[in-house]
C-alpha positions as CSV (number, residue, x, y, z in Angstrom):
1,M,112.3,76.7,112.2
2,R,109.0,78.1,111.1
3,G,109.1,82.0,110.3
4,P,106.3,84.4,111.4
5,T,104.4,83.7,108.6
6,S,104.6,80.7,105.8
7,A,105.1,83.2,103.1
8,K,108.7,83.6,102.1
9,M,110.6,86.1,100.2
10,V,113.5,85.3,97.8
11,F,115.1,88.2,96.0
12,Q,117.1,87.0,93.0
13,V,118.7,88.3,89.8
14,S,119.2,86.0,87.2
15,A,119.7,86.5,83.4
16,L,119.0,82.9,82.8
17,V,115.1,83.1,83.7
18,W,114.1,85.1,80.8
19,I,113.6,81.8,79.2
20,L,110.8,80.9,81.3
21,F,109.0,84.1,80.1
22,A,110.1,84.5,76.4
23,M,107.5,84.6,73.6
24,P,107.6,86.2,70.0
25,G,106.8,89.7,70.0
26,N,106.1,91.8,73.1
27,G,108.6,90.4,75.5
28,A,108.1,88.0,78.4
29,E,105.0,86.2,78.8
30,P,103.9,83.5,81.3
31,A,101.6,80.9,80.2
32,K,98.1,82.4,80.0
33,T,95.1,80.4,81.0
34,K,91.5,80.9,82.2
35,P,91.1,79.5,85.8
36,A,90.1,76.1,85.9
37,A,87.6,74.6,88.5
38,P,90.1,72.7,91.1
39,P,89.5,69.3,91.8
40,D,86.9,68.3,94.4
41,G,89.6,67.9,96.7
42,E,91.2,71.2,96.3
43,R,87.8,73.3,96.5
44,G,88.5,76.1,98.9
45,G,92.3,76.0,98.5
46,R,94.7,78.8,97.8
47,L,93.6,80.9,94.9
48,L,94.5,84.1,93.4
49,T,91.2,85.9,93.0
50,R,91.9,89.6,91.9
51,I,94.9,92.0,91.2
52,R,94.4,96.0,91.6
53,H,96.8,98.8,91.6
54,T,97.1,102.4,92.6
55,S,99.5,104.7,90.7
56,S,101.0,108.3,90.8
57,Q,104.3,109.9,89.2
58,S,106.7,108.0,91.6
59,Y,104.9,105.3,93.2
60,T,102.7,102.2,92.2
61,R,101.0,99.7,94.5
62,V,99.9,96.5,93.3
63,T,97.5,94.4,95.5
64,M,96.8,90.6,94.9
65,E,93.8,89.4,96.5
66,L,94.0,86.0,98.0
67,S,91.6,83.3,99.2
68,T,93.8,82.5,102.2
69,E,97.5,82.9,103.3
70,V,99.9,82.0,100.5
71,P,103.8,81.1,100.5
72,Y,105.6,83.0,97.9
73,E,108.9,84.0,96.2
74,I,109.6,87.4,94.7
75,H,112.4,87.8,92.2
76,F,113.8,90.8,90.1
77,L,115.1,90.6,86.5
78,K,117.4,92.9,84.8
79,E,116.4,94.4,81.3
80,E,117.6,92.0,78.5
81,P,117.4,94.2,75.3
82,G,118.8,91.4,73.0
83,H,115.6,89.6,73.9
84,Q,113.3,92.7,74.1
85,L,112.6,92.0,77.7
86,P,112.1,94.9,79.9
87,P,113.2,95.0,83.6
88,R,110.7,93.0,85.4
89,I,109.5,91.8,88.9
90,Y,107.9,88.4,89.1
91,V,105.9,86.8,92.2
92,D,105.4,83.2,92.3
93,L,102.4,82.4,94.5
94,L,103.2,78.8,95.7
95,Q,100.6,76.0,96.2
96,T,98.2,78.2,94.6
97,R,95.7,78.1,91.6
98,L,94.1,80.7,89.5
99,G,90.7,82.2,90.7
100,M,90.5,84.9,87.9
101,D,90.6,85.7,84.3
102,S,94.2,85.8,83.2
103,S,93.5,85.9,79.3
104,Q,94.3,89.6,79.0
105,P,97.1,91.3,80.7
106,I,96.2,94.2,83.2
107,L,97.4,97.4,81.6
108,V,98.7,99.9,84.2
109,E,100.7,102.4,81.9
110,D,102.2,104.5,84.5
111,R,105.5,106.0,84.8
112,L,106.9,102.7,86.7
113,L,104.9,99.9,85.2
114,R,103.4,99.0,82.0
115,Q,101.5,96.1,82.7
116,V,100.8,93.1,84.8
117,R,100.6,89.5,83.5
118,V,99.5,86.5,85.2
119,G,99.4,82.7,84.6
120,Q,99.2,79.5,86.0
121,F,102.9,78.7,85.6
122,A,102.8,75.2,87.0
123,P,99.9,73.0,88.5
124,N,100.7,74.5,92.0
125,V,102.4,77.9,91.1
126,V,100.7,81.0,89.8
127,R,103.0,83.7,88.4
128,V,102.5,87.4,88.5
129,V,104.8,89.3,86.3
130,L,105.1,93.1,86.7
131,D,106.6,94.6,83.6
132,L,108.5,97.6,84.6
133,R,109.6,100.6,82.6
134,S,112.9,101.2,84.5
135,V,114.7,99.7,87.4
136,S,112.9,100.7,90.5
137,R,112.8,100.0,94.1
138,H,110.3,97.6,95.3
139,R,109.2,95.7,98.7
140,A,106.4,93.4,99.3
141,F,104.5,92.1,102.4
142,L,101.4,90.1,103.2
143,L,98.3,91.2,105.0
144,P,95.7,88.8,106.4
145,D,91.9,89.0,106.9
146,P,91.3,89.0,104.0
147,Y,94.6,87.9,102.8
148,R,96.4,89.8,100.2
149,L,100.1,90.3,98.9
150,V,100.9,93.9,98.3
151,V,104.0,95.0,96.2
152,D,105.1,98.7,96.4
153,I,107.2,99.9,93.5
154,H,109.0,103.1,93.8
155,A,111.0,105.4,91.5
156,G,114.8,104.9,91.8
157,G,116.7,107.3,94.0
158,N,117.2,111.1,93.3
159,G,115.0,110.7,90.3
160,T,117.4,109.4,87.7
161,G,115.3,106.4,87.0
162,L,112.3,108.7,86.2
163,A,114.2,111.0,84.2
164,A,115.7,108.1,82.1
165,L,112.4,106.7,81.9
166,E,110.9,109.9,80.3
167,K,113.7,110.4,77.8
168,R,113.5,106.7,76.6
169,H,109.8,106.5,76.3
170,S,109.2,110.1,75.1
171,L,106.8,110.8,78.1
172,P,105.7,114.2,78.8
173,A,107.6,115.7,81.6
174,P,105.3,115.9,84.9
175,P,104.4,119.5,85.7
176,M,106.6,121.0,88.5
177,P,104.7,120.6,91.9
178,Q,103.6,123.9,93.3
179,I,105.2,123.5,96.9
180,P,105.1,126.1,99.2
181,V,108.2,127.7,100.7
182,A,107.9,125.8,103.8
183,G,105.2,123.7,105.5
184,L,102.1,121.9,104.5
185,R,100.8,121.3,100.9
186,K,98.5,118.5,101.0
187,I,96.9,116.4,103.8
188,V,95.1,113.0,103.2
189,L,92.3,112.5,106.0
190,D,91.2,109.1,106.4
191,P,87.5,108.3,107.8
192,G,88.0,104.8,109.2
193,H,85.9,101.8,107.9
194,G,82.6,102.4,105.8
195,G,80.4,100.4,103.7
196,K,80.2,96.9,104.9
197,D,82.6,97.7,107.5
198,P,80.7,99.8,110.1
199,G,83.6,100.0,112.7
200,A,82.7,99.9,116.4
201,I,79.0,100.0,117.3
202,G,78.1,102.2,119.9
203,I,75.4,102.9,122.3
204,G,72.2,103.4,120.9
205,G,73.5,101.7,117.6
206,V,75.6,104.4,116.4
207,A,78.3,103.4,114.0
208,E,82.1,104.6,114.0
209,K,82.2,105.0,110.3
210,D,79.3,107.5,110.2
211,I,80.7,109.6,113.2
212,V,84.3,109.9,111.7
213,L,83.0,110.6,108.2
214,R,81.3,113.6,109.6
215,I,84.4,114.8,111.5
216,A,86.6,114.3,108.5
217,K,84.5,116.4,106.2
218,K,84.3,119.3,108.9
219,L,87.9,119.0,109.5
220,A,88.7,119.1,105.6
221,N,86.6,122.2,105.1
222,K,88.3,123.9,107.8
223,L,91.8,123.3,106.7
224,K,91.1,124.3,103.1
225,R,89.5,127.4,104.4
226,E,91.8,128.5,107.3
227,M,95.3,127.0,106.1
228,G,94.8,127.0,102.5
229,V,95.9,123.4,102.1
230,Q,94.6,120.8,99.6
231,V,92.7,118.0,101.6
232,V,92.2,114.4,100.1
233,L,89.5,112.1,101.7
234,T,90.0,108.6,101.3
235,R,86.3,108.2,101.1
236,Q,83.7,110.9,100.5
237,D,80.6,108.7,101.4
238,D,79.6,105.4,103.0
239,T,82.0,103.2,100.8
240,F,84.1,100.4,101.7
241,V,87.9,101.0,100.9
242,P,90.5,98.3,101.8
243,L,93.0,99.3,104.3
244,E,96.0,99.0,102.2
245,D,94.2,101.2,99.4
246,R,94.0,104.3,101.8
247,T,97.7,104.4,102.3
248,A,98.2,103.8,98.8
249,M,96.0,106.9,97.9
250,A,98.1,109.0,100.3
251,N,101.2,108.1,98.6
252,A,99.9,108.5,95.2
253,E,98.7,112.0,96.2
254,E,102.1,112.7,97.5
255,A,100.5,114.1,100.7
256,D,102.5,115.7,103.4
257,L,100.5,114.2,106.2
258,F,98.1,111.4,106.5
259,V,95.6,111.0,109.4
260,S,93.3,108.1,110.0
261,L,90.3,109.0,112.2
262,H,88.6,106.4,114.4
263,T,86.5,106.1,117.5
264,N,87.6,103.8,120.3
265,A,85.6,100.6,121.8
266,S,86.1,98.5,124.9
267,P,84.0,95.7,126.4
268,N,84.3,97.7,129.7
269,P,81.6,100.4,129.3
270,G,83.5,102.6,131.8
271,T,86.6,102.8,129.6
272,R,87.0,106.4,128.1
273,G,89.3,108.8,126.8
274,I,91.6,109.9,123.6
275,E,94.5,108.3,122.5
276,T,96.8,108.8,119.4
277,Y,98.9,106.2,117.5
278,Y,101.8,106.1,115.2
279,L,103.2,103.0,113.8
280,D,105.7,100.6,115.3
281,N,106.2,97.4,117.2
282,T,104.7,97.2,120.5
283,S,104.4,94.5,123.5
284,D,101.5,96.7,125.0
285,E,98.7,94.2,125.3
286,A,96.1,96.7,124.8
287,S,97.8,98.5,121.8
288,I,97.9,94.9,120.4
289,L,94.1,94.1,120.9
290,L,93.4,97.6,119.4
291,A,95.2,97.1,116.2
292,A,93.7,93.7,115.6
293,R,90.2,95.2,116.1
294,E,91.0,98.4,113.6
295,N,92.8,95.8,111.1
296,G,90.0,93.4,111.1
297,T,92.2,90.6,112.2
298,S,93.3,88.4,115.1
299,R,95.6,89.1,118.0
300,R,97.8,86.2,116.9
301,N,98.1,88.0,113.4
302,I,99.5,91.0,114.9
303,S,102.1,89.1,116.8
304,D,103.0,87.0,113.8
305,L,103.2,90.4,111.6
306,Q,105.4,92.4,114.3
307,F,108.6,90.7,112.6
308,I,107.4,90.8,108.9
309,L,106.5,94.4,109.1
310,S,109.2,95.7,111.2
311,D,111.3,96.9,108.3
312,L,108.1,98.6,106.9
313,T,107.8,101.1,109.6
314,Q,108.7,104.6,108.5
315,N,112.0,104.9,109.5
316,S,112.9,108.4,108.3
317,K,109.3,109.6,108.9
318,L,109.0,107.7,112.5
319,E,110.1,110.9,114.4
320,D,108.1,113.1,112.5
321,S,105.0,110.8,113.0
322,I,105.7,110.8,116.7
323,T,105.8,114.7,116.9
324,L,102.4,115.0,114.9
325,A,100.8,112.4,117.2
326,H,101.9,114.4,120.3
327,R,100.6,117.8,118.5
328,L,97.3,116.1,117.9
329,Q,96.9,114.5,121.1
330,S,97.7,117.6,123.2
331,S,95.4,119.8,121.3
332,L,92.5,117.6,121.4
333,V,92.7,116.9,125.2
334,S,93.1,120.9,125.6
335,Q,90.4,121.7,123.4
336,L,87.8,119.1,124.7
337,G,88.9,119.7,128.1
338,H,88.5,123.4,128.0
339,R,85.0,123.2,126.6
340,Y,83.6,120.3,128.2
341,G,85.7,119.6,131.6
342,D,87.3,116.4,132.4
343,V,88.8,114.5,129.1
344,K,91.0,111.5,129.9
345,N,94.4,111.7,128.2
346,L,95.4,108.2,127.4
347,G,98.7,109.4,125.5
348,V,100.4,108.6,122.6
349,K,101.2,105.1,121.8
350,K,102.5,102.8,119.1
351,A,101.0,99.8,117.2
352,L,100.8,98.1,114.0
353,F,98.0,99.5,112.0
354,Y,97.8,98.1,108.5
355,V,96.2,101.3,107.3
356,L,99.6,103.0,108.4
357,V,101.9,100.6,106.7
358,G,103.8,101.9,103.7
359,A,103.1,105.6,104.0
360,R,105.8,107.7,102.7
361,M,104.8,110.8,105.0
362,P,104.4,111.2,108.7
363,S,101.2,109.4,109.7
364,V,99.0,108.6,112.7
365,L,95.7,107.0,113.7
366,S,93.6,108.9,116.1
367,E,91.1,107.3,118.4
368,L,88.6,110.1,119.0
369,L,86.8,108.8,122.6
370,F,85.0,105.5,123.4
371,I,81.8,104.9,121.3
372,T,81.1,102.3,124.0
373,N,81.1,104.5,126.6
374,K,77.6,106.0,127.6
375,V,78.6,109.6,127.9
376,E,81.2,109.7,125.2
377,A,78.9,108.1,122.7
378,R,76.3,110.5,123.3
379,T,78.4,113.4,123.1
380,L,80.2,111.9,119.8
381,T,76.7,112.3,118.1
382,Q,76.4,116.0,118.9
383,R,77.2,118.8,116.5
384,A,78.8,121.0,119.0
385,Y,81.1,118.2,120.3
386,Q,82.0,117.2,116.7
387,D,82.8,120.7,116.1
388,A,85.2,120.7,119.1
389,I,87.1,117.6,118.1
390,V,87.6,119.3,114.7
391,E,88.7,122.3,116.4
392,G,91.3,120.0,118.3
393,L,92.5,118.3,115.2
394,F,92.7,121.6,113.4
395,N,94.8,123.3,116.2
396,G,97.3,119.9,116.5
397,I,97.9,120.1,112.6
398,K,98.5,123.9,112.6
399,K,100.9,123.5,115.5
400,Y,102.9,120.8,113.5
401,H,102.9,122.9,110.6
402,E,104.5,125.7,112.6
403,S,107.0,123.4,113.8
404,L,108.0,122.7,110.3
405,L,108.2,126.5,109.3
406,V,110.5,126.9,112.7
407,V,112.8,124.1,111.6
408,K,113.1,125.5,108.0
409,N,114.1,128.7,109.3
410,L,116.8,127.8,111.6
């Protein structure tokens, strides 16, 4: 029976597999080749086109960009000192050819990952090897439109892996973070879309990407000035940032909150209101369709990913995300309703937004009114109304912060 996607994940530890990688000198090596042009009949087939990474002290995300959906296997191999082989993860992309230069390894040199090596291991198998510095936890998931395979690598539990790594490789100890006694230290704000992705286009041609960037910048300034927290924006200007890179940025920053800002859209011009989302599976058709639009994919892909992503929802952070969503939603509705009259409260909901997948902190996505509604589109462009939205978001974050202080003082 066919699963939700044709991608398959096989976790395997085998000391014998090192033979497949061994070469003299610096440990394991897959065969290295430059990408060959596929035969005429294979043009437009499955290709690995690019590999990129994001790093922090305790987290690394590796993203493999693909031309289409690719079945894959992922394996972990223990360190083999006798063969000078580090612990490593390797990914076999099946029925796939190289579409990138693999003549040199991709140096990462962070606290978890030394480098990434890639080669055409067999005529129809591309092998990607992640040379680790120490045994680490990892997980992988495939995102569509455009297709990319994401591998998240985390430091081992309770910091023992990182401590052993520093001792073994004589790396300087990371500075002790200056964390407040309680509450929020750092927030990542994510103005949705950007660059080639305008988001929803509203009445009069106003673009979602422009509205949310203005709101995010105003909110960032207010949070810094009045709460004294650090604020990081996933984009500072009209730049395209892939969805998975936004969450990776929040993880790399070791943020306490991740808030993604958007405006809503509907084919029905009369639809209006505010709603806030957290990451979870859903059967609600409207939420599925909204997630498909924000993810830049199809409704079918969202349904197919329900199972694959079910174990990537936030688990221990889920309740905190729900609390944050309610704080933001109630504050926005209260603030805008008090200043401008009736604002429709569409409530707190759940959906599979790619931008929230893999977040290691409470995270939500806020849909700030409908840019396709004539009245709400006009108000979204007004400075005073944007300021009121900022005030509502700020109050919601402040209330969430205060709830943390209460809990820590119990």
